[in-house]
C-alpha atoms as an extended CHARMM CRD file, in Angstrom:
* protein
*
        84  EXT
         1         1  ARG       CA             -7.3870000000        0.7810000000        2.2380000000  PROA      1               0.0000000000
         2         2  LEU       CA             -4.8890000000       -2.0490000000        2.0980000000  PROA      2               0.0000000000
         3         3  ALA       CA             -6.8970000000       -4.0900000000        4.5840000000  PROA      3               0.0000000000
         4         4  PHE       CA            -10.0030000000       -3.5590000000        2.4320000000  PROA      4               0.0000000000
         5         5  HSD       CA             -8.2330000000       -4.8830000000       -0.6580000000  PROA      5               0.0000000000
         6         6  ARG       CA             -6.7000000000       -7.7740000000        1.2770000000  PROA      6               0.0000000000
         7         7  ARG       CA            -10.1080000000       -8.8290000000        2.6090000000  PROA      7               0.0000000000
         8         8  ALA       CA            -11.6980000000       -8.3870000000       -0.8350000000  PROA      8               0.0000000000
         9         9  LYS       CA             -9.1840000000      -10.9020000000       -2.1860000000  PROA      9               0.0000000000
        10        10  GLY       CA            -10.0370000000      -13.2440000000        0.7020000000  PROA      10              0.0000000000
        11        11  LEU       CA             -6.4960000000      -13.1540000000        2.0700000000  PROA      11              0.0000000000
        12        12  SER       CA             -5.3110000000      -13.2450000000        5.6570000000  PROA      12              0.0000000000
        13        13  GLN       CA             -2.4580000000      -11.0950000000        6.8730000000  PROA      13              0.0000000000
        14        14  ARG       CA             -0.3680000000      -14.2480000000        7.0980000000  PROA      14              0.0000000000
        15        15  GLU       CA             -1.0930000000      -15.1070000000        3.4320000000  PROA      15              0.0000000000
        16        16  VAL       CA             -0.1460000000      -11.6020000000        2.2960000000  PROA      16              0.0000000000
        17        17  ALA       CA              3.0480000000      -11.7320000000        4.3490000000  PROA      17              0.0000000000
        18        18  GLU       CA              4.0450000000      -15.0120000000        2.7230000000  PROA      18              0.0000000000
        19        19  ALA       CA              3.1670000000      -13.7520000000       -0.7640000000  PROA      19              0.0000000000
        20        20  VAL       CA              5.2340000000      -10.5690000000       -0.4100000000  PROA      20              0.0000000000
        21        21  GLY       CA              8.1760000000      -12.3380000000        1.1990000000  PROA      21              0.0000000000
        22        22  GLN       CA              7.7970000000      -11.1830000000        4.7850000000  PROA      22              0.0000000000
        23        23  LEU       CA              8.5760000000      -13.5860000000        7.6050000000  PROA      23              0.0000000000
        24        24  TYR       CA              5.9800000000      -12.2060000000       10.0160000000  PROA      24              0.0000000000
        25        25  TYR       CA              2.3150000000      -11.4660000000        9.4150000000  PROA      25              0.0000000000
        26        26  THR       CA              2.5650000000       -8.6870000000       11.9860000000  PROA      26              0.0000000000
        27        27  PHE       CA              4.4620000000       -6.6930000000        9.3590000000  PROA      27              0.0000000000
        28        28  VAL       CA              1.2640000000       -6.6170000000        7.2820000000  PROA      28              0.0000000000
        29        29  SER       CA             -0.6850000000       -5.5020000000       10.3420000000  PROA      29              0.0000000000
        30        30  HSD       CA              1.8160000000       -2.7100000000       10.9350000000  PROA      30              0.0000000000
        31        31  VAL       CA              1.5520000000       -1.5680000000        7.3110000000  PROA      31              0.0000000000
        32        32  GLU       CA             -2.2570000000       -1.6070000000        7.4350000000  PROA      32              0.0000000000
        33        33  ASN       CA             -2.2310000000        0.4210000000       10.6590000000  PROA      33              0.0000000000
        34        34  GLY       CA              0.3150000000        2.9570000000        9.4520000000  PROA      34              0.0000000000
        35        35  ARG       CA              3.0780000000        1.8950000000       11.8270000000  PROA      35              0.0000000000
        36        36  THR       CA              5.5190000000        0.9990000000        9.0530000000  PROA      36              0.0000000000
        37        37  ARG       CA              5.9310000000        1.5160000000        5.3320000000  PROA      37              0.0000000000
        38        38  ILE       CA              5.8270000000       -0.8330000000        2.4080000000  PROA      38              0.0000000000
        39        39  PRO       CA              9.4310000000       -0.9490000000        1.2170000000  PROA      39              0.0000000000
        40        40  PRO       CA              9.5570000000        0.9100000000       -2.1080000000  PROA      40              0.0000000000
        41        41  THR       CA             11.3080000000       -2.0460000000       -3.7130000000  PROA      41              0.0000000000
        42        42  ASP       CA              8.3130000000       -4.2220000000       -2.7800000000  PROA      42              0.0000000000
        43        43  LEU       CA              5.5110000000       -2.0220000000       -4.1360000000  PROA      43              0.0000000000
        44        44  GLU       CA              5.0990000000       -4.0560000000       -7.2990000000  PROA      44              0.0000000000
        45        45  ILE       CA              4.6210000000       -7.3640000000       -5.4730000000  PROA      45              0.0000000000
        46        46  TRP       CA              2.2170000000       -5.7950000000       -2.9630000000  PROA      46              0.0000000000
        47        47  ALA       CA              0.1400000000       -4.3610000000       -5.8300000000  PROA      47              0.0000000000
        48        48  GLU       CA              0.0880000000       -7.7310000000       -7.5630000000  PROA      48              0.0000000000
        49        49  VAL       CA             -0.8830000000       -9.6550000000       -4.4110000000  PROA      49              0.0000000000
        50        50  LEU       CA             -3.6260000000       -7.1680000000       -3.4810000000  PROA      50              0.0000000000
        51        51  GLY       CA             -4.8750000000       -6.8450000000       -7.0500000000  PROA      51              0.0000000000
        52        52  VAL       CA             -4.4580000000       -3.0830000000       -7.2170000000  PROA      52              0.0000000000
        53        53  ASP       CA             -2.8560000000       -0.7710000000       -9.7450000000  PROA      53              0.0000000000
        54        54  LEU       CA              0.8380000000       -0.2040000000       -9.0130000000  PROA      54              0.0000000000
        55        55  HSD       CA              0.6450000000        3.5370000000       -9.6850000000  PROA      55              0.0000000000
        56        56  ALA       CA             -2.4150000000        3.9190000000       -7.4550000000  PROA      56              0.0000000000
        57        57  LEU       CA             -0.6210000000        2.0960000000       -4.6350000000  PROA      57              0.0000000000
        58        58  ALA       CA              2.5050000000        4.2200000000       -5.0700000000  PROA      58              0.0000000000
        59        59  LYS       CA              0.3490000000        7.3490000000       -4.9940000000  PROA      59              0.0000000000
        60        60  GLU       CA             -1.2870000000        6.2460000000       -1.7370000000  PROA      60              0.0000000000
        61        61  CYS       CA              2.1160000000        5.4900000000       -0.2320000000  PROA      61              0.0000000000
        62        62  ILE       CA              3.3440000000        8.9700000000       -1.1000000000  PROA      62              0.0000000000
        63        63  ARG       CA              0.1720000000       10.4260000000        0.4100000000  PROA      63              0.0000000000
        64        64  ALA       CA              0.5850000000        8.3900000000        3.6020000000  PROA      64              0.0000000000
        65        65  TYR       CA              4.3530000000        8.5090000000        4.0790000000  PROA      65              0.0000000000
        66        66  GLU       CA              5.5450000000       11.8720000000        2.8060000000  PROA      66              0.0000000000
        67        67  PRO       CA              4.8260000000       15.4910000000        3.7340000000  PROA      67              0.0000000000
        68        68  PRO       CA              1.6640000000       16.9020000000        2.1440000000  PROA      68              0.0000000000
        69        69  GLU       CA              3.7690000000       19.4600000000        0.2720000000  PROA      69              0.0000000000
        70        70  LEU       CA              5.5310000000       16.7040000000       -1.6510000000  PROA      70              0.0000000000
        71        71  PHE       CA              2.2670000000       14.9550000000       -2.5160000000  PROA      71              0.0000000000
        72        72  ASN       CA              0.7420000000       18.2740000000       -3.6420000000  PROA      72              0.0000000000
        73        73  ALA       CA              3.8160000000       19.0700000000       -5.7460000000  PROA      73              0.0000000000
        74        74  ILE       CA              3.6330000000       15.7170000000       -7.5210000000  PROA      74              0.0000000000
        75        75  TYR       CA             -0.1400000000       15.5510000000       -8.0320000000  PROA      75              0.0000000000
        76        76  PRO       CA             -2.0660000000       18.5590000000       -9.3520000000  PROA      76              0.0000000000
        77        77  ARG       CA             -5.3880000000       19.3560000000       -7.6670000000  PROA      77              0.0000000000
        78        78  GLY       CA             -7.4080000000       17.2470000000      -10.0870000000  PROA      78              0.0000000000
        79        79  GLU       CA             -5.3070000000       14.1420000000       -9.4160000000  PROA      79              0.0000000000
        80        80  ARG       CA             -5.3430000000       14.1750000000       -5.6110000000  PROA      80              0.0000000000
        81        81  GLN       CA             -8.2600000000       11.8140000000       -5.1370000000  PROA      81              0.0000000000
        82        82  SER       CA             -7.5880000000        8.2060000000       -4.2750000000  PROA      82              0.0000000000
        83        83  ASP       CA             -7.4730000000        5.6930000000       -7.1140000000  PROA      83              0.0000000000
        84        84  LEU       CA             -7.4760000000        2.6820000000       -4.7920000000  PROA      84              0.0000000000
């Protein structure tokens, strides 16, 4: 989903990396491919750069990074769909 939003904004991985303060564009590639996480302290800047809602991005990070039990405990059944 992050790659979709990045492309929709017309940004390259290198441009996103620069905008979020990463030295290497490969970090963005790793995030998009699920090999690494967005640092929690950087969620706000990533949301701003990608033009997505901060809470929706945080929700997707919890879904992707944490055990399903934690996601299910935080979000009731009606709130489990993606907002991104």
